[in-house]
C-alpha positions as CSV (number, residue, x, y, z in Angstrom):
1,M,-47.5,119.2,69.8
2,P,-47.3,118.6,73.5
3,E,-44.0,117.5,74.9
4,T,-43.8,113.8,75.5
5,Q,-43.4,113.0,79.2
6,P,-40.8,110.4,80.3
7,Y,-42.3,107.1,81.4
8,E,-42.0,106.6,85.2
9,P,-43.0,103.0,86.1
10,N,-44.4,102.1,89.5
11,F,-45.7,98.9,91.2
12,N,-49.4,99.8,90.8
13,D,-48.9,100.0,87.0
14,L,-47.4,96.5,87.0
15,R,-50.2,95.1,89.1
16,N,-52.9,96.6,86.9
17,L,-51.2,95.5,83.7
18,L,-50.9,91.9,84.9
19,L,-54.6,91.9,85.9
20,S,-55.7,93.1,82.4
21,G,-54.8,89.8,80.7
22,P,-52.7,88.5,77.9
23,E,-53.4,91.5,75.6
24,A,-51.2,93.6,77.8
25,T,-48.0,91.6,77.1
26,E,-46.3,94.4,75.2
27,D,-47.1,96.9,77.9
28,V,-45.8,94.6,80.5
29,L,-42.5,94.1,78.6
30,R,-42.2,97.9,78.1
31,Y,-42.8,98.4,81.8
32,L,-40.2,95.9,82.8
33,D,-37.6,97.4,80.4
34,E,-38.3,100.9,81.9
35,L,-38.1,99.5,85.4
36,E,-34.7,97.9,84.7
37,R,-33.4,101.1,83.2
38,S,-34.6,103.3,86.0
39,T,-33.4,100.9,88.7
40,K,-30.0,100.7,87.2
41,D,-29.8,104.5,86.8
42,T,-30.8,104.9,90.5
43,F,-28.4,102.2,91.6
44,Y,-25.4,103.6,89.8
45,S,-26.2,107.2,90.8
46,I,-26.3,106.2,94.4
47,S,-23.4,103.8,94.5
48,R,-20.8,105.5,92.4
49,D,-18.4,107.8,94.2
50,V,-15.7,109.7,92.4
51,L,-13.3,109.3,95.4
52,A,-13.9,105.6,95.6
53,D,-13.8,105.0,91.8
54,R,-10.9,107.1,91.0
55,Y,-8.5,107.1,93.9
56,A,-9.3,104.5,96.6
57,T,-7.7,101.0,97.0
58,E,-8.8,98.6,99.7
59,T,-11.0,101.2,101.4
60,R,-13.4,100.8,98.4
61,Q,-14.1,97.2,99.4
62,I,-14.4,98.0,103.1
63,F,-17.1,100.6,102.5
64,S,-18.9,99.0,99.5
65,E,-22.6,98.5,99.9
66,K,-22.3,94.8,99.2
67,G,-19.5,94.4,101.7
68,K,-21.4,96.2,104.4
69,T,-24.5,94.1,103.7
70,K,-22.5,91.0,104.0
71,S,-21.0,92.1,107.3
72,E,-24.4,92.9,108.6
73,R,-25.7,89.5,107.7
74,E,-22.6,87.9,109.4
75,L,-23.4,89.9,112.6
76,W,-27.0,88.8,112.5
77,V,-25.9,85.2,112.3
78,A,-23.4,85.6,115.1
79,V,-26.2,87.1,117.3
80,M,-28.6,84.3,116.4
81,K,-26.0,81.7,117.3
82,A,-25.4,83.3,120.7
83,Q,-29.1,83.7,121.4
84,R,-29.7,80.0,120.6
85,E,-26.9,79.0,123.0
86,F,-28.5,81.2,125.7
87,G,-31.9,79.4,125.3
88,V,-33.8,81.3,122.6
89,D,-35.8,79.0,120.5
90,I,-34.0,79.3,117.1
91,P,-33.7,76.0,115.2
92,G,-30.2,75.2,114.1
93,E,-31.4,74.4,110.6
94,D,-32.7,77.9,110.3
95,I,-29.3,79.4,111.3
96,T,-27.7,77.1,108.7
97,K,-30.0,78.5,106.0
98,Y,-29.2,82.0,107.0
99,E,-25.5,81.2,106.9
100,A,-25.8,79.7,103.4
101,A,-27.6,82.9,102.2
102,I,-25.0,85.4,103.5
103,N,-23.5,86.0,100.1
104,D,-26.8,85.8,98.2
105,I,-27.1,89.6,98.2
106,D,-29.5,91.3,95.7
107,L,-28.9,95.1,96.1
108,E,-31.6,96.0,93.6
109,L,-34.2,93.9,95.6
110,I,-33.1,95.7,98.8
111,R,-33.6,99.1,97.1
112,D,-37.0,98.0,95.8
113,I,-38.1,97.1,99.3
114,E,-36.7,100.3,100.7
115,R,-38.7,102.3,98.3
116,I,-41.8,100.9,100.0
117,T,-40.6,100.7,103.6
118,K,-38.6,103.9,103.6
119,H,-36.2,102.1,106.0
120,D,-32.9,100.6,104.8
121,V,-32.5,98.1,107.7
122,K,-36.1,96.8,107.3
123,A,-35.4,96.3,103.7
124,K,-32.2,94.3,104.4
125,I,-34.1,92.1,107.0
126,Q,-36.8,91.2,104.5
127,A,-34.2,90.5,101.7
128,F,-32.2,88.3,104.0
129,V,-35.2,86.3,105.2
130,K,-36.3,85.8,101.6
131,A,-32.8,84.7,100.5
132,S,-32.5,82.2,103.3
133,G,-36.0,80.7,103.1
134,A,-35.9,80.3,106.9
135,K,-38.3,81.5,109.6
136,Q,-38.0,85.1,110.8
137,H,-35.5,84.9,113.5
138,V,-33.2,87.7,112.3
139,H,-33.0,90.9,114.4
140,R,-34.7,89.6,117.5
141,G,-34.2,91.9,120.5
142,M,-32.3,94.4,118.3
143,T,-32.8,97.8,116.9
144,A,-31.5,99.1,113.6
145,R,-28.5,100.8,115.3
146,D,-27.5,97.5,117.0
147,L,-26.8,96.5,113.4
148,T,-25.6,99.5,111.6
149,D,-23.6,101.4,114.2
150,N,-21.6,98.2,115.1
151,V,-20.9,97.3,111.5
152,E,-20.0,100.8,110.6
153,Q,-17.6,100.9,113.6
154,M,-16.1,97.7,112.3
155,Q,-15.6,99.3,108.9
156,I,-14.1,102.3,110.6
157,R,-11.7,100.2,112.6
158,R,-10.6,98.2,109.6
159,A,-10.1,101.3,107.4
160,S,-8.2,103.0,110.3
161,E,-5.8,100.1,110.7
162,L,-5.2,100.1,106.9
163,M,-4.5,103.9,106.9
164,L,-2.2,103.7,109.8
165,G,-0.1,101.2,107.9
166,R,-0.2,103.4,104.8
167,Y,1.0,106.5,106.6
168,V,3.9,104.4,108.0
169,S,4.7,103.5,104.4
170,V,4.7,107.2,103.5
171,L,7.0,107.9,106.5
172,Y,9.4,105.2,105.4
173,R,9.6,106.6,101.9
174,M,10.0,110.2,103.2
175,V,12.9,109.2,105.4
176,D,14.5,107.2,102.6
177,R,14.5,110.3,100.4
178,A,15.8,112.5,103.2
179,E,18.7,110.1,103.6
180,M,19.2,109.9,99.8
181,Y,19.5,113.7,99.5
182,R,21.3,114.4,102.7
183,D,24.4,115.9,100.9
184,I,22.6,118.2,98.4
185,L,23.1,121.8,99.6
186,L,19.9,123.8,99.0
187,T,18.8,127.4,99.4
188,A,16.5,127.4,102.4
189,R,13.7,130.0,102.2
190,S,11.6,131.8,104.8
191,H,8.7,133.9,103.7
192,H,9.7,132.4,100.3
193,Q,12.8,134.5,100.3
194,P,16.4,133.1,100.2
195,A,17.5,132.8,103.8
196,Q,20.3,130.4,104.7
197,P,21.7,127.1,103.3
198,T,20.1,123.8,104.2
199,L,20.0,120.3,102.7
200,L,17.4,119.0,100.4
201,G,17.2,115.9,102.7
202,R,16.5,118.1,105.7
203,R,13.7,119.9,104.0
204,I,12.0,116.5,103.4
205,S,12.8,115.4,107.0
206,M,10.8,118.3,108.3
207,S,7.7,116.8,106.6
208,A,8.5,113.4,107.9
209,E,8.8,114.6,111.5
210,E,5.5,116.4,111.2
211,L,3.9,113.2,110.1
212,M,5.4,111.4,113.1
213,L,3.9,114.0,115.4
214,H,0.4,112.8,114.7
215,L,0.9,109.0,114.2
216,P,1.0,108.2,118.0
217,E,-2.4,109.8,118.7
218,F,-4.0,108.1,115.7
219,E,-2.5,104.7,116.7
220,T,-3.9,105.1,120.2
221,F,-7.3,106.1,118.9
222,V,-7.4,103.0,116.8
223,A,-6.3,100.7,119.6
224,E,-8.8,102.1,122.1
225,Y,-11.7,102.7,119.8
226,P,-14.8,101.5,121.7
227,L,-17.8,99.6,120.2
228,R,-21.4,100.7,120.9
229,G,-22.5,97.1,121.4
230,I,-26.0,95.6,121.5
231,K,-27.9,98.2,123.5
232,G,-31.4,98.3,122.0
233,P,-33.6,101.3,121.0
234,V,-32.6,103.6,123.8
235,G,-29.5,102.0,125.2
236,T,-31.1,100.1,128.1
237,Q,-30.9,96.6,126.6
238,S,-34.4,95.9,127.8
239,D,-35.5,94.0,124.7
240,M,-32.5,91.7,124.8
241,L,-32.9,91.3,128.5
242,S,-36.5,90.2,128.0
243,L,-35.4,87.8,125.3
244,L,-32.5,86.2,127.2
245,G,-33.8,86.5,130.7
246,S,-30.7,87.6,132.7
247,P,-28.2,90.6,132.7
248,E,-25.3,88.1,132.6
249,K,-26.5,86.6,129.3
250,V,-27.0,90.0,127.8
251,E,-23.5,91.1,128.8
252,E,-22.0,87.8,127.5
253,L,-23.8,88.2,124.2
254,E,-22.5,91.7,123.8
255,K,-19.0,90.6,124.7
256,R,-19.1,87.9,122.0
257,V,-20.3,90.4,119.4
258,A,-17.5,92.8,120.3
259,E,-14.9,90.0,120.0
260,Y,-16.4,88.9,116.7
261,L,-16.1,92.5,115.4
262,G,-12.5,92.8,116.7
263,F,-13.1,95.2,119.6
264,S,-11.6,95.0,123.1
265,R,-13.7,97.8,124.6
266,T,-17.5,98.4,124.7
267,L,-19.3,101.5,125.7
268,G,-21.2,101.1,129.0
269,S,-24.0,103.8,129.0
270,V,-24.9,104.9,125.5
271,G,-28.2,105.7,123.7
272,Q,-29.5,104.5,120.4
273,I,-26.2,105.6,118.7
274,Y,-22.6,105.8,119.7
275,P,-21.4,109.4,120.4
276,R,-20.8,111.2,117.1
277,S,-17.9,113.0,118.8
278,L,-16.0,109.8,118.0
279,D,-16.5,110.5,114.3
280,S,-15.3,114.0,114.9
281,S,-12.2,112.8,116.7
282,L,-11.5,110.2,114.0
283,I,-11.7,112.6,111.0
284,S,-9.8,115.3,112.9
285,K,-7.0,112.9,113.3
286,L,-7.1,111.8,109.7
287,S,-6.9,115.4,108.7
288,L,-3.9,116.1,110.9
289,L,-2.1,113.1,109.4
290,T,-2.2,114.9,106.0
291,S,-0.4,118.0,107.2
292,G,3.2,116.6,106.8
293,C,2.2,115.2,103.3
294,E,0.6,118.5,102.3
295,N,3.7,120.4,103.4
296,F,6.0,118.0,101.4
297,A,3.8,118.3,98.3
298,T,3.6,122.1,98.6
299,N,7.4,122.3,98.8
300,M,7.7,120.0,95.8
301,R,5.4,122.3,93.8
302,L,7.5,125.3,94.7
303,M,10.8,123.6,94.0
304,S,9.6,122.3,90.7
305,G,8.7,125.8,89.6
306,Y,12.4,126.6,90.0
307,E,13.3,123.4,88.2
308,L,15.1,122.0,91.2
309,V,13.1,118.8,91.4
310,T,10.5,116.8,89.6
311,E,7.7,114.5,90.9
312,G,8.3,112.3,87.9
313,F,6.8,112.4,84.4
314,D,5.9,109.1,82.8
315,E,6.4,108.2,79.1
316,G,3.3,109.3,77.3
317,Q,2.1,111.6,80.1
318,T,0.7,115.0,79.1
319,G,1.1,118.1,81.3
320,S,-1.1,120.5,79.3
321,T,-3.5,120.2,76.4
322,A,-2.4,123.6,75.2
323,M,1.3,123.8,76.1
324,P,3.1,120.5,75.1
325,H,6.3,121.5,77.0
326,K,4.7,121.6,80.5
327,M,5.4,118.9,83.1
328,N,3.0,120.0,85.9
329,T,3.2,118.7,89.4
330,R,-0.3,117.4,89.2
331,S,0.2,114.6,91.7
332,C,1.5,117.0,94.4
333,E,-1.4,119.3,93.6
334,R,-3.7,116.2,94.2
335,I,-2.1,115.6,97.6
336,C,-2.9,119.2,98.6
337,A,-6.4,118.8,97.4
338,F,-7.0,115.6,99.4
339,S,-5.7,117.4,102.5
340,E,-8.0,120.3,101.9
341,L,-10.9,117.9,101.5
342,L,-10.1,116.2,104.8
343,K,-10.2,119.5,106.5
344,M,-13.6,120.1,105.1
345,Y,-14.7,116.6,106.3
346,A,-13.2,117.4,109.8
347,D,-15.3,120.5,109.9
348,G,-18.4,118.6,108.9
349,A,-17.8,115.9,111.5
350,S,-17.4,118.6,114.2
351,R,-20.9,119.9,113.4
352,I,-22.6,116.6,114.1
353,S,-20.7,116.1,117.3
354,G,-23.1,116.2,120.2
355,D,-26.0,117.4,118.1
356,Q,-28.4,114.4,118.7
357,W,-31.6,114.7,120.8
358,E,-32.2,112.8,124.0
359,E,-31.3,109.1,123.6
360,G,-30.5,109.6,119.9
361,D,-31.7,110.3,116.4
362,V,-30.4,110.0,112.9
363,S,-30.4,113.6,111.9
364,E,-26.7,113.2,111.0
365,S,-27.1,110.2,108.8
366,V,-26.7,112.0,105.5
367,V,-23.6,113.8,106.7
368,R,-22.0,110.5,108.0
369,R,-22.8,108.6,104.8
370,V,-20.7,111.1,102.9
371,I,-17.9,112.1,105.3
372,I,-16.9,108.8,106.9
373,P,-16.3,106.8,103.7
374,G,-15.1,110.0,102.0
375,A,-12.5,110.7,104.6
376,F,-11.0,107.2,104.2
377,Y,-11.2,107.4,100.4
378,A,-9.4,110.7,100.5
379,S,-6.8,109.4,102.9
380,D,-6.3,106.3,100.8
381,G,-5.9,108.4,97.6
382,L,-3.5,110.8,99.4
383,C,-1.2,108.0,100.6
384,E,-1.2,106.3,97.2
385,T,-0.3,109.6,95.5
386,A,2.3,110.6,98.0
387,L,3.9,107.1,97.8
388,T,4.0,107.5,94.0
389,V,5.6,110.9,94.1
390,L,8.2,109.7,96.7
391,K,9.0,106.7,94.4
392,N,9.3,108.7,91.2
393,M,10.7,112.1,92.3
394,E,14.2,113.3,91.1
395,A,16.5,116.1,92.1
396,Y,18.4,118.3,89.7
397,P,21.7,119.0,91.6
398,D,23.1,121.4,88.9
399,A,20.1,123.6,89.0
400,I,20.1,123.5,92.8
401,Q,23.8,124.5,92.8
402,G,23.1,127.3,90.4
403,E,20.6,128.8,92.9
404,I,23.2,128.3,95.7
405,N,25.8,130.2,93.6
406,R,23.5,133.1,93.0
407,Y,22.5,133.6,96.6
408,A,25.5,132.2,98.5
409,P,27.0,135.5,99.8
410,F,23.6,136.5,101.2
411,L,22.9,133.1,102.7
412,A,25.9,133.6,105.0
413,T,24.9,136.9,106.5
414,T,24.1,135.4,109.9
415,Q,27.6,133.9,110.0
416,F,29.0,137.4,109.1
417,I,27.1,138.9,112.1
418,S,28.6,136.2,114.4
419,V,32.2,137.0,113.2
420,A,31.7,140.7,113.5
421,T,30.3,140.6,117.0
422,K,33.1,138.4,118.1
423,A,35.5,141.0,116.7
424,G,33.9,143.6,119.0
425,I,31.3,145.4,116.8
426,G,27.8,145.9,118.4
427,R,25.2,143.4,117.1
428,E,22.7,146.1,115.9
429,D,25.5,148.1,114.2
430,V,26.6,145.0,112.4
431,H,23.1,144.3,111.3
432,E,22.7,147.8,109.8
433,I,26.0,147.7,108.0
434,I,25.3,144.3,106.4
435,K,21.7,145.3,105.5
436,K,23.0,148.4,103.7
437,Y,25.4,146.5,101.4
438,A,23.3,143.4,100.9
439,T,20.0,145.1,99.9
440,D,21.9,147.5,97.6
441,E,23.7,144.6,95.9
442,I,20.5,142.5,95.6
443,K,18.8,145.5,93.8
444,K,21.7,145.8,91.4
445,L,21.5,142.1,90.5
446,R,17.8,142.2,90.0
447,R,17.9,145.3,87.8
448,G,20.8,143.8,85.7
449,E,23.1,146.7,86.7
450,T,25.9,144.2,87.5
451,A,26.6,140.6,86.5
452,K,28.8,139.9,89.5
453,N,27.8,139.7,93.1
454,N,30.2,142.1,94.9
455,F,28.5,142.0,98.2
456,V,31.3,140.3,100.2
457,Y,34.0,142.5,98.7
458,R,32.0,145.7,99.4
459,L,31.3,144.6,103.0
460,S,34.9,143.9,103.7
461,Q,35.8,147.5,102.6
462,D,33.4,149.0,105.1
463,P,35.5,151.2,107.5
464,V,34.0,149.6,110.7
465,F,34.6,146.1,109.4
466,A,38.1,147.0,108.2
467,S,39.0,148.7,111.5
468,H,38.2,145.5,113.4
469,G,40.3,143.3,111.2
470,I,37.6,141.7,109.2
471,T,39.0,141.0,105.7
472,Y,37.6,139.9,102.4
473,E,39.6,136.6,102.8
474,S,38.1,135.9,106.2
475,L,34.6,136.5,104.9
476,N,35.1,134.5,101.8
477,N,36.5,131.6,103.8
478,I,33.1,131.4,105.6
479,L,31.4,130.9,102.2
480,Q,33.7,127.9,101.5
481,E,32.9,126.2,104.8
482,Q,29.7,124.5,103.7
483,E,29.5,122.2,106.7
484,R,29.5,125.3,109.0
485,L,26.8,126.9,106.9
486,V,24.3,124.0,107.2
487,G,24.8,123.8,111.0
488,N,23.3,120.6,112.4
489,A,21.2,119.7,109.3
490,R,22.7,116.3,108.9
491,R,22.4,115.4,112.5
492,Q,18.8,116.5,112.4
493,I,18.1,114.2,109.4
494,D,19.7,111.4,111.3
495,F,17.6,112.1,114.3
496,V,14.3,111.9,112.3
497,S,15.5,108.8,110.6
498,Q,16.2,107.1,113.9
499,Q,12.8,108.2,115.3
500,A,11.1,106.7,112.2
501,K,12.6,103.3,112.9
502,T,10.3,102.9,115.8
503,W,7.4,103.0,113.4
504,T,8.9,101.0,110.6
505,N,10.0,98.3,113.0
506,S,6.5,98.1,114.4
507,Y,4.8,97.9,111.0
508,P,7.2,95.8,108.9
509,D,4.7,95.1,106.2
510,S,4.3,98.8,105.5
511,V,7.9,99.1,104.6
512,S,7.5,96.7,101.6
513,Y,4.2,98.2,100.4
514,Q,4.3,99.4,96.9
515,P,1.6,101.9,95.6
516,R,-0.7,101.0,92.7
517,P,-0.5,102.9,89.5
518,I,-2.5,106.1,89.9
519,L,-4.6,107.9,87.2
């Protein structure tokens, strides 16, 4: 038997069925059922976004299709009001009808119309006119990008302001943890090898300072972010000038639109679209903001592997379906993944920067529909996850001290060099002597040939050291002087903490923000 083909309804089918008379009732009902199913399938496949659904908070509302459509309608109404004030014949009762219909949004109807028009803004115009029941005054003197670019820029600005506050929240929590752990001595590592002593709080303060490096540039970008404005099909404003009659009225209308959308700056000479280099700059900055968080999360993953810290593990949580004992740092891994995703988005945004022809095209629209909301969803999810880790993390001082005890004699080798050179031994000679005994002792410990670290004693017995009066007691005393070994670590924590107050004082609401429960 031939394979049954899926039923694919179309509008011609419906028209023909309706014209065929009452006997077609069952076929009409079948058609409508199939149309409802296919429409819903299309709607959900287009609107659902794993980043938005799984990780985002308020950014989900900012970039929702319904929210964007509402903002577009509000902009249309604001433009009509200004046009009427400037002498355009738009009856007040029609504007009232449009205002009343702003929230009467039928996304499925808009998509049905778009299937025919192949133009999203045309579909939205027709749906708005239908919902209002008013005469067709919407979009006079405007092109599609007068609507979409300006509303998208408003979304970008709102989301940017939100994320600026969230990153200040992360900074506050990082500094709080740095201060909490300022007295826990930790084995510092370079090239992932034990190097010198540090403080757990100082390791966290490094990430906090890196975050602060990129906050000022992002804050400035948000404050100075310029609006495209009402410029018309190629940027010359000729249609709006023809409608309003004077350059002054056109400029005043554009000024009102900018103020309505929350902008203090408007671009002066732009084509159909605003420069996509602004998108590249935006997402590049969002990507840079993740660097300190990714560094923090990576360090948490490494330390957790040595059982020095935990990101937290809730009651009922499962680390592995196969190995019940595991308590994976899955949230820190997620932070790193968000950071990598934002780097990908930054690369994508750089590729559409400057790539438009003449006065503009929409060759980049598919890319922008993905990367702009996606960059904010990823940033949102990263901050929520980082705040959750910073809230729930714990340190294990005994395990940290055990690591210190194992490596302590080696962590002081730079101090031994300093003492020996002061005693008159050449710096390079000292380095070779210490290297000989240290590497030999490390190999013995790793091979299990000795249970006790005899490095300091063996070093003190070296003929050159002994002849210069460097004794076992003098070397061992250095190991006991922990404050000397950590150098300026506490002062550096305090420095970062003080610098962070500038941000937390400027954004007091961010200090009290609490993350939502994450999946």
